[in-house]
N, C-alpha and C positions, 0 to 999 in steps of 0.2 A: 043441499044443491050439489050438482056434479062439479068436480074440480076442473080447472083449465089453467094453462100457463103458456108462455112464449119463451123460447131460449135460442140464442144465436151463437155461432162459433165460426171462425175462419179456418178454412181447410186448404192446403196447397193444391194447385191444379185448377184446370178450367172447369166451369160448370157442367159442360157436356160430359166430361170424363167422370166427375163425381156422380152425376145423375145416372149414367149408364152402369157404374159400379154398384150403385144401390139396388138396381133391379137385376143384377147378375148374381146367380147363386154362388159361383166360385169366388167372385170378388167380395161379395157381402160376407161370405165365410172368412175370407182372408183378413178383412179389416176389422171384423169383430172378434175373430179367434174362436167363433162358435158356428156350428153347422147351420146353413140357411138353404132353403129350397124355395125358389121364387118363379112363378109364372109371370113374365114381365107384361102381359097384356091386360087391358081393362077387363075387369071381371075375374082375373086370375087370382088364385089363392097363393099365399105365402106363409112360410114357417121360418122363424129366426131364433137365434140364441139356443140352439139345441132343442127346439120345440117349446121353449118357454113363452114365445110370442107367436100369435098367428092372426090371420085376417084375410082381407080381400081388397084388391086395388079397384077403386071406383072412378078415378079420373087421372089423366096423364096430360101433361104439357111438356113435350120432349125438351130436355135440357133446362127446364124452368121449375116444374112443379109435379109433385106426386101426392095424390090424396088416397087414403086407405082407411078401412075399418081396422081396428086394432084392439086386442085384448091379450091378457096374460093368464097363466094358470091360476093366479091368485085373485082374479076377479070373482066376486060373488056370483053364484049361478043366476041370480035374479037380475044382475046388472046388464045393461045393454052394452054393445060394443062402443068403444070410444072412437073419436074421429081424429085421425092424424093427417096433417098437411106438412109436407117437407118442401121448402122453397130453396132454389139454388140461384144465386146472383153473382155476377162477376165483380170483383173488387180488387184492383191493383195486382192483376196476374194471379189472384187466388179466387176461392169461392166462399161466399158468405152463405152458410147453411143455417136456415131458420126452421125451427120445429114449432108448429102450432098444435098443441094437443089439448083437446077438449072432450067433454062428456065422460070424464074419468069418474070412477066411484068416489064418493065423498070421503075426504080424508086421505086419499092416496096421491094427490097431486104432487106434493113436495117430494115424496119418495121416488116417483118416476121422473121427476125433473132432474134429480141427482143421478138417476140411472142413465139418462140420456147423456150426461156429461162423462160418466165413468165408463159406460159400456160402448159408447159410440164416438163422441167427439175426441176424447184422448187417443184411442187407438186409430181413428181415422187420420188425425194429424201426423201420426207416426208413419202409417201406411202410405199415404199420398205424398208425404215428404220424401220417403225413400224413392218413390216412383219419379218425383220431380228431379232428383239428383242423378238418376240413372241415365246413361246415354240413350238417346232415342234412335231406335233402328226400326224401320218400317219394311214390311214384306207384303206386297199386294195391297189389300185394303185395310189391314189392321196392324197394330203394333206388335213387334216381336221382341223377345228379350235379347239383351246384348250377348254376343257370342262369348263363349268361355275361352279360357286360355288354350292355346294350341297344344296338341298332344306331343310330348317330347319324343324325339327319336330314340332308338335303342342306344345310340352313342351318348345322348344327353342324359339318359337314365343311369348310366354307369356311374357309380360313386367314385369320388376321388380316392386314390390309394389302392383301388382294386382294378384288376384287368378288365378291359371292356369285353362285352360278349364277343364270342368267336366271330360272328358274322360282321362285327364292326371293326375287327382288326385288319391291318393292311396285309395283303398276302405276301408271304416270304419271297425274296427274290429267287429266281430259278437257279438251280445248282449248275455250276459249270462242269461240263464233262471232262474227265481226266484225259489228258493227251495220251494217245496210244504210243507206247515206246516201240522203236523199231527193233525187230527181232535180232538177237545177237547172231553174228555170222557163224555159221557152222564150221567146225574144223574139217580140214580136208581129210577125206577118207581114203586117199591114195596109198600106195605101198609105203611101208615104213622104210625109212632111210637104212640102207645096208650098213651094218656095223663094219668098221675097218678092222681087218684082222690084226690081232695083237702080234707084235714082234716077239718071236720066241727068243728067249734068252739063249745066247750062244753057250753051247756046252763046253765045258773045259776038257781039253784033251789031256 
């Protein structure tokens, strides 16, 4: 007989947010840590966990439920696709995610049950927990990440003990012009004073 099981886990965040992330290629990749490519419409194909899982979406109830065909590379070639139903319910500010997985190859049920816990529920709690703690900033119709730290100015980037960049230094005070000295008075160029004739010594008679 095909295997089937039911498993439930609490995930931080509102059901609408967790539901939308499940069907988004980038968010699904982020919370599993493995590449996912998802067509979010009914009838759309999906690939997850780096191509290990693939299937097709067969029914959607926005914010509440996703139904898909689901198989892995380890399914026997003769095995039919399994049926996966993911339910999202609001519970005290968080989301109760329930996995209903049926029509699995016989003997593989317990193995995939553990894989849902290890590959999805554990990393989802960490991913959505970080989102719940981050400040909410909204731009237009969708959430936007919190702004990063402001870029320091050139003055702020200068390390202590080292001179700031030239453009950040205060300009030196203007130099005072030296006072011009008054020109020294020129000496008179008039006639030289006449020398007084020396008295001739009286001759002795």
